[in-house]
C-alpha positions in Angstrom: -17.9 2.8 18.0 -14.3 1.8 18.7 -13.1 3.7 15.6 -14.3 7.0 17.1 -11.9 6.8 20.0 -9.1 9.3 19.7 -5.9 7.6 20.9 -2.9 9.8 21.8 0.0 8.4 19.9 2.4 11.2 20.8 5.6 10.2 22.7 5.3 6.6 21.5 7.9 6.9 18.8 5.2 7.0 16.2 6.6 8.0 12.9 3.4 9.9 12.0 3.0 11.8 15.3 6.5 12.1 16.7 8.7 12.6 13.7 6.8 15.1 11.6 9.3 17.8 12.4 12.1 15.6 11.1 10.4 15.3 7.7 8.4 18.5 7.4 10.4 21.0 9.5 7.8 21.7 12.2 6.3 19.7 15.0 2.9 21.6 15.1 1.7 20.3 11.7 -1.4 18.1 11.7 -0.2 14.7 10.3 -2.1 13.1 7.5 0.8 11.5 5.7 2.1 8.1 6.9 0.0 5.1 5.7 -0.8 3.5 9.0 -4.0 3.8 11.1 -4.7 5.7 14.3 -6.8 2.7 15.5 -5.9 -0.1 17.9 -5.5 -3.5 16.4 -8.4 -5.9 17.0 -8.9 -7.0 20.6 -8.1 -10.7 19.9 -4.8 -9.7 18.3 -3.8 -7.8 21.4 -4.9 -10.7 23.6 -2.6 -13.1 21.8 0.3 -10.7 22.0 -0.4 -10.3 25.7 -0.1 -14.0 26.2 3.5 -13.8 24.9 4.3 -10.9 27.3 2.8 -12.8 30.2 4.9 -15.9 29.4 7.9 -13.6 29.6 10.4 -15.7 27.7 11.7 -14.2 24.4 14.1 -16.8 23.2 14.6 -17.9 19.6 11.3 -18.5 17.9 10.2 -20.5 14.9 7.2 -19.5 12.8 4.4 -22.0 13.4 2.8 -24.0 10.6 -0.6 -22.7 11.9 0.2 -19.2 10.6 0.7 -20.6 7.1 -2.7 -22.4 7.4 -4.5 -19.3 8.6 -2.9 -17.2 5.8 -4.0 -19.6 3.1 -7.5 -19.9 4.5 -7.8 -16.0 4.5 -6.6 -15.7 0.9 -9.1 -18.3 -0.2 -12.0 -16.8 1.7 -11.4 -13.2 0.9 -10.3 -13.5 -2.8 -11.7 -16.9 -3.9 -8.0 -17.8 -4.7 -6.8 -21.3 -3.9 -3.1 -21.1 -2.9 -1.0 -24.1 -1.9 1.4 -24.0 1.0 4.3 -24.7 -1.4 3.6 -21.3 -3.1 4.0 -19.2 0.1 7.2 -17.5 1.4 7.1 -15.2 4.5 9.1 -11.9 4.4 9.9 -9.0 6.7 7.7 -6.4 5.0 6.5 -5.9 1.4 9.1 -3.3 0.5 12.1 -5.5 1.5 10.3 -8.4 -0.2 10.2 -6.6 -3.5 13.8 -5.6 -3.1 14.8 -9.2 -2.7 12.6 -10.3 -5.6 14.4 -7.7 -7.8 17.7 -9.1 -6.7 16.7 -12.7 -7.2 15.0 -12.6 -10.6 16.7 -9.7 -12.4 20.3 -8.5 -13.1 21.9 -5.1 -12.9 20.8 -3.0 -15.8 17.5 -5.0 -16.4 14.5 -2.8 -17.1 11.7 -2.6 -14.5 8.5 -0.9 -15.3 6.5 1.2 -12.8 3.2 3.1 -13.4 3.4 6.6 -11.9 2.2 8.4 -9.9 3.0 5.5 -7.7 4.1 4.5 -4.2 7.4 6.3 -3.9 9.6 3.5 -2.5 9.3 1.8 -5.9 11.8 4.4 -7.3 14.4 3.6 -4.7 13.9 -0.1 -5.1 14.9 0.1 -8.7 17.7 2.7 -8.3 19.3 1.1 -5.2 19.4 -2.2 -7.0 20.9 -0.6 -10.1 18.1 -1.6 -12.4 16.9 0.5 -15.3 13.7 2.4 -14.5 11.1 2.4 -17.2 8.0 4.6 -16.7 4.5 3.8 -17.9 2.4 6.6 -16.5 -1.2 6.0 -15.8 -3.6 7.6 -18.3 -6.1 10.2 -17.0 -9.5 10.1 -18.6 -12.9 11.6 -17.9 -13.7 8.4 -16.0 -10.5 8.5 -14.0 -7.1 6.9 -14.1 -6.4 3.7 -16.0 -3.5 1.8 -17.7 -2.0 3.3 -20.8 -1.5 0.1 -22.7 -0.1 1.7 -25.8 2.7 3.2 -23.8 3.1 0.0 -21.8 3.8 -1.9 -25.0 6.4 0.7 -26.0 8.2 0.2 -22.7 8.1 -3.6 -23.2 9.4 -3.4 -26.7 12.5 -1.7 -25.3 13.4 -4.9 -23.3 11.8 -4.6 -19.9 12.1 -7.7 -17.8 9.8 -7.0 -14.8 6.6 -5.0 -14.3 6.1 -3.7 -10.7 2.3 -3.5 -10.4 0.5 -1.7 -7.6 -3.0 -3.2 -7.0 -5.0 -1.6 -5.5 -3.1 1.4 -6.6 -1.4 3.7 -4.2 -1.9 6.7 -4.2 -4.7 6.8 -6.8 -6.9 4.3 -5.0 -7.9 2.4 -8.1 -9.2 -1.2 -7.7 -8.4 -2.5 -11.2 -11.1 -4.2 -13.2 -10.5 -7.7 -14.6 -10.6 -6.3 -18.2 -7.9 -3.8 -17.3 -5.7 -6.5 -15.9 -6.4 -8.7 -18.9 -4.9 -6.0 -21.1 -1.7 -5.9 -19.0 -1.4 -9.6 -18.8 -1.7 -10.0 -22.6 1.2 -7.6 -23.2 3.3 -9.3 -20.5 2.8 -12.6 -22.3 3.6 -11.1 -25.7 6.9 -9.6 -24.5 8.0 -12.1 -21.9 7.7 -9.8 -18.9 7.0 -11.2 -15.5 5.1 -9.3 -12.8 5.7 -8.5 -9.1 2.3 -7.4 -7.8 2.2 -5.3 -4.7 -1.3 -6.2 -3.2 -0.7 -5.0 0.3 -4.0 -3.0 0.3 -6.0 -5.9 -1.2 -8.2 -6.3 1.9 -9.1 -2.6 2.0 -11.7 -2.5 -0.8 -14.3 0.3 -0.5 -15.9 -0.2 -3.9 -15.8 -3.2 -6.3 -13.9 -6.4 -5.9 -10.2 -7.0 -5.7 -8.9 -9.5 -8.3 -5.4 -10.9 -7.6 -3.4 -10.3 -10.7 -2.0 -13.9 -10.6 -5.5 -15.3 -11.3 -5.6 -13.3 -14.5 -2.0 -13.8 -15.5 -2.2 -17.6 -15.3 -4.7 -17.5 -18.1 -2.0 -16.0 -20.3 0.9 -18.0 -19.0 2.5 -15.0 -17.2 4.5 -15.6 -14.1 3.4 -13.4 -11.1 4.9 -13.0 -7.6 2.2 -11.4 -5.4 3.2 -9.5 -2.2 0.6 -9.3 0.5 0.5 -8.7 4.3 -1.8 -8.2 7.3 0.0 -5.0 8.1 -2.2 -2.4 6.4 -5.4 -4.4 7.1 -5.0 -4.7 10.8 -2.6 -1.9 11.6 0.4 -4.2 12.3 3.1 -2.5 10.2 5.6 -2.2 13.0 5.7 -6.0 13.3 7.2 -6.4 9.9 5.5 -9.5 8.6 4.4 -10.1 5.0 4.5 -12.9 2.4 4.9 -13.6 -1.3 2.6 -15.9 -3.2 4.5 -17.6 -6.1 3.0 -19.1 -9.2 5.9 -21.4 -9.6 7.3 -23.5 -6.7 10.8 -23.4 -8.3 10.7 -19.6 -8.1 9.8 -19.8 -4.4 12.7 -22.1 -3.7 15.1 -19.8 -5.5 13.8 -16.8 -3.6 14.0 -18.6 -0.2 17.6 -19.6 -1.0 18.4 -15.9 -1.6 16.7 -14.9 1.7 18.7 -17.6 3.5 21.9 -16.5 1.9 21.2 -13.0 3.2 20.2 -14.3 6.6 16.6 -12.9 6.3 14.2 -14.6 8.7 10.7 -14.0 10.1 10.9 -15.4 13.6 9.3 -12.7 15.8 6.7 -14.4 18.1 4.7 -11.2 18.4 4.4 -10.9 14.6 3.4 -14.5 14.0 0.9 -14.5 16.8 -0.7 -11.2 15.7 -0.9 -12.2 12.1 -2.5 -15.6 12.8 -5.0 -14.1 15.3 -5.9 -11.4 12.7 -6.5 -13.9 9.9 -8.4 -16.3 12.1 -10.6 -13.9 14.0 -10.4 -10.5 12.3 -13.0 -10.6 9.6 -15.8 -8.9 11.6 -13.5 -6.2 12.8 -12.3 -5.6 9.2 -15.9 -5.2 7.9 -16.6 -2.7 10.6 -13.4 -0.8 9.7 -14.3 -0.7 6.0 -17.7 0.8 6.8 -16.1 3.4 8.9 -13.5 4.2 6.2 -16.3 4.6 3.7 -17.9 7.2 6.0 -14.6 9.1 6.3 -14.2 9.1 2.5 -17.7 10.4 1.9 -17.2 13.1 4.6 -14.0 14.3 2.9 -15.6 14.3 -0.5 -18.7 16.3 0.6 -16.6 18.8 2.7 -14.2 19.6 -0.1 -16.9 19.9 -2.8 -19.0 22.2 -0.5 -16.2 24.4 0.7 -13.3 24.2 -1.7 -14.7 24.0 -5.3 -11.3 24.4 -6.9 -10.1 21.1 -5.4 -11.2 17.7 -6.7 -11.4 14.6 -4.6 -10.6 11.4 -6.5 -12.7 9.0 -4.5 -10.7 5.8 -3.7 -12.1 2.4 -4.6 -9.5 0.9 -2.3 -7.0 1.8 0.5 -7.6 4.4 3.1 -5.7 7.1 1.2 -7.3 9.9 -0.8 -5.8 11.6 -3.8 -6.8 15.2 -4.1 -6.3 17.2 -7.3 -5.2 20.8 -6.6 -3.9 21.7 -10.1 -6.6 24.3 -10.6 -4.9 26.4 -8.0 -2.0 27.0 -10.4 0.7 26.5 -7.7 4.1 25.0 -8.4 5.1 22.0 -6.4 7.2 24.1 -4.0 4.4 26.8 -3.7 1.8 24.2 -2.9 4.0 22.5 -0.4 4.8 25.7 1.4 1.2 26.9 1.3 0.0 23.7 3.0 2.6 23.8 5.7 2.6 27.5 6.4 -1.1 28.4 5.9 -2.7 25.1 6.7 -0.2 23.8 9.3 -0.7 20.4 7.5 1.7 17.5 6.9 0.4 15.6 3.9 2.1 13.5 1.3 3.0 15.9 -1.5 2.0 14.5 -4.9 5.3 15.1 -6.6 7.0 12.4 -4.3 5.0 9.8 -6.2 6.6 11.0 -9.5 6.5 14.1 -11.6 3.0 12.9 -12.7 1.8 13.6 -9.2 2.6 17.3 -9.1 -0.4 19.4 -8.2 -2.0 16.6 -6.1 -1.7 15.6 -2.5 -2.4 12.3 -0.7 -4.1 12.3 2.7 -4.7 9.4 5.1 -8.2 9.0 6.6 -7.7 5.9 8.7 -8.3 7.8 11.8 -11.2 9.0 14.0 -13.6 11.4 12.3 -12.5 14.1 14.7 -9.0 13.9 13.3 -10.3 14.1 9.7 -12.3 17.2 10.6 -9.3 18.9 12.1 -7.3 18.3 9.0 -10.0 19.5 6.7 -10.6 22.6 8.7 -6.9 23.5 8.4 -7.0 22.8 4.7 -10.0 25.2 4.4 -8.2 27.9 6.4 -5.3 27.6 3.9 -7.8 27.7 1.0 -9.3 30.9 2.3 -5.9 32.5 2.5 -5.2 32.1 -1.2 
């Protein structure tokens, strides 16, 4: 199986493999942190990019209409969501896209709600744009994490303008049920809050079905701007191509005017060729990937439960990221961080970076060959034995 092949990414300027020392202070730590994959992109994607290399002319490029057509067809097939071309705006990555959405549709001092523990760039997006951060922490129940609608309403009563939704949720791995999204949409309608929904992991569903928030919000008359991309799905993050689906064409026009004013363009021939090839020919590869990821998740869950009973794996319904609860160890955030690095020689995403609500957890990435997962778990077990 192609996903079993171990590819040496060292000395390729890989953030995950070559810059661990810069972030964690040592180059000999086993990296399980950055949310990209250690797998090659699909063969047909590489072939289309090779055609551009062989042509050898890298002059100014304009994004082809065929990419838009392939993107719309993918969205409809994967999510049963009919989107028109007038609703689509291409962007240079989801994080920049969200920043520009904040700049276009809110003012300095406006309240933006996040739901921690959550993807840590959300914090910088709000702070750097001088908006007011409003926290609606997820609620932990016996069945897992869900929305705290009572607290969400309290935040909205205080005058929030935007909700920044993460769906599927990173780092928790929740794939939200329609009923959960209905509750959020109803409150947004009541208090006049619009939603920016980060759905970059929408293709990576391990259990259940992804429901685009826009399809729920429309029933309530709530405006949603949905951020998606082929980058996580097909391991194309370095190509910096994403897009926003707008409910309202006037909003898309306002957004594209803002992008034009800032000279933001998506005209990289490698990015457009790769994205189009992935969306036209990548479904079979994706299904094989999902099957492999499910196997890695089960392996982690079984290994931890059998060997480290004080740790609790929160099995992800989506993404290739696993949230592990270490609170039973009784370590402070600093103690846990030092223990993992010094005893385990591991570079993981420390839970506290996703917000104070993430303290006592870690996030690990299992989008890699099983051998890499095994190495990481063996190091974790060695650290566990040293406690």
